[in-house]
C-alpha positions in Angstrom: -7.4 -5.8 -11.6 -7.7 -9.3 -10.3 -4.2 -10.8 -9.8 -3.9 -13.3 -7.0 -1.2 -12.6 -4.5 -0.4 -13.9 -1.1 2.1 -13.8 1.7 2.1 -16.3 4.5 3.9 -16.6 7.8 3.5 -19.4 10.3 5.5 -20.1 13.4 5.1 -22.2 16.5 6.0 -19.2 18.6 2.6 -18.0 19.7 3.6 -14.5 20.6 5.3 -13.9 17.3 2.4 -15.4 15.4 0.0 -13.1 17.2 2.1 -10.1 16.5 2.3 -10.9 12.8 -1.4 -11.6 12.5 -2.2 -8.3 14.2 0.2 -6.4 12.0 -1.3 -7.8 8.8 -4.9 -6.9 10.0 -3.8 -3.4 10.9 -2.2 -2.9 7.5 -5.6 -3.6 5.8 -6.8 -0.4 7.5 -4.2 1.5 5.5 -5.8 0.6 2.2 -7.7 3.7 1.0 -9.3 4.9 -2.2 -7.8 7.9 -3.9 -9.8 9.0 -7.0 -11.3 5.5 -7.4 -7.9 3.9 -7.1 -6.8 1.6 -4.3 -3.6 2.7 -2.6 -1.7 1.9 0.6 -1.4 5.0 2.8 1.5 5.4 5.4 -0.8 4.8 8.4 0.2 5.8 11.9 -2.0 8.9 11.7 -0.9 9.9 8.2 -3.9 9.7 5.8 -1.8 10.3 2.6 1.3 8.7 1.2 4.9 9.9 1.1 6.1 10.2 -2.4 9.7 9.3 -1.3 8.7 5.9 -0.1 6.3 4.7 -2.7 8.6 2.9 -5.1 9.8 0.6 -2.3 6.4 0.5 -0.5 4.5 -0.2 -3.6 6.9 -3.0 -4.6 6.7 -4.7 -1.2 3.0 -4.4 -0.8 2.3 -5.7 -4.3 3.1 -9.2 -2.9 -0.1 -8.8 -0.8 -2.2 -6.6 -3.1 -1.1 -6.0 -6.7 -3.6 -3.3 -7.4 -2.6 -1.1 -4.4 1.1 -1.8 -5.1 0.9 -0.7 -8.7 -1.1 2.4 -7.9 1.4 3.4 -5.2 4.1 3.1 -7.9 2.1 5.2 -10.4 1.9 8.0 -7.9 5.6 8.2 -7.7 6.4 7.6 -11.4 4.5 10.5 -12.9 0.9 9.7 -12.4 -0.3 13.1 -13.9 1.2 11.9 -17.2 -0.6 8.6 -16.9 -4.1 9.8 -16.6 -4.2 10.5 -12.9 -3.9 14.3 -13.0 -4.7 15.0 -9.3 -2.4 12.4 -7.9 -0.1 14.8 -6.2 -2.8 16.2 -3.8 -2.9 12.8 -2.1 0.8 12.9 -1.3 2.8 14.5 1.4 6.2 15.8 0.1 
């Protein structure tokens, strides 16, 4: 999937800009491959995703990466029925 997405944030407040830039870089570390599909994990030490947060998390992250956003949604909305039979093992309930 090659859909162009972007989110930008610029401020003259140097501290706030540094914080935002750092947060965006750290979020990239939370992109992981599950069964050859790119997803956004929770991070903060959790190497899987929480099913309860994925509809919202997938929708919000799709503005930055559509592929990961859609895959996070598919995990919640019945991925086993959509050709991703082992999806649940990547999730924490």
